[in-house]
C-alpha positions in Angstrom: 9.3 4.8 4.6 5.9 6.2 5.3 3.0 4.0 4.2 -0.5 5.5 4.0 -3.8 3.7 3.9 -7.1 5.3 2.8 -10.8 4.5 2.9 -11.6 0.8 3.5 -7.9 0.0 3.4 -7.4 2.1 6.5 -10.3 0.4 8.2 -9.0 -3.1 7.5 -5.4 -2.3 8.5 -6.5 -0.4 11.6 -4.6 2.8 11.1 -4.1 5.5 8.4 -0.3 5.6 8.3 2.8 4.0 9.6 6.6 4.4 9.3 8.2 1.1 8.3 11.7 -0.3 7.6 11.6 -2.3 4.4 14.0 -4.1 2.0 11.3 -4.2 -0.7 12.6 -3.4 -4.2 9.1 -2.8 -5.7 5.6 -2.0 -4.6 4.7 -5.7 -5.1 7.5 -6.7 -2.7 6.2 -4.2 -0.2 2.7 -5.7 -0.4 4.2 -9.1 0.1 6.0 -7.9 3.3 2.9 -6.3 4.6 0.5 -9.2 4.0 3.0 -11.5 5.7 2.8 -9.4 8.9 -0.7 -10.4 10.0 -4.2 -11.2 8.9 -5.5 -7.6 8.8 -2.9 -6.7 6.2 -3.7 -9.8 4.2 -7.4 -8.8 4.3 -6.6 -5.3 3.1 -4.6 -6.6 0.1 -6.7 -9.7 -0.6 -8.1 -8.3 -3.9 -5.3 -6.3 -5.6 -7.6 -5.4 -8.5 -9.4 -3.1 -6.0 -6.2 -1.4 -4.8 -4.5 1.6 -6.3 -1.1 2.9 -5.3 0.9 6.1 -5.4 4.7 6.4 -4.8 5.8 9.8 -3.6 2.3 11.1 -4.7 2.6 9.8 -8.2 0.3 7.1 -9.5 2.1 3.9 -9.7 1.6 0.1 -10.1 2.9 -3.0 -8.4 6.1 -3.1 -10.5 7.1 0.4 -9.5 10.6 0.5 -7.9 10.9 1.8 -4.4 14.5 2.9 -4.5 14.6 6.4 -3.0 10.9 6.5 -2.3 9.8 8.2 0.9 6.0 7.5 0.8 3.7 4.8 -0.6 -0.1 5.3 -0.4 -2.7 2.6 -0.9 -6.3 3.4 -1.7 -9.3 2.0 -3.5 -10.3 3.2 -7.0 -12.1 6.5 -7.0 -15.6 6.6 -8.5 -17.8 9.5 -9.1 -21.4 10.0 -10.1 
C-alpha cells in the first residue's frame, strides 16, 4: 500500500511517501502500526484532531476499512482566507 504524507506531516515523518506492507483493517489500525514504528511517526500522529485522511483519493475517517485500498494519504486540515 502506498502511504502519502503532506505539509507538516511530511516534515515530521521525514518523507512524502512510502510503500508499506500492512495487516491493518482500518485507517485507525494503520495509524497504530505507523506510530509504533518510531518516534517521528508518533510525533506526526500525536494530535489526530489535526489530521485528515483520504483512502484511494476519497475523504475518509479513522474507521474506514482498508480492504482493497491502494493508497492512504494523511494531511492537515485545509484552511483558506
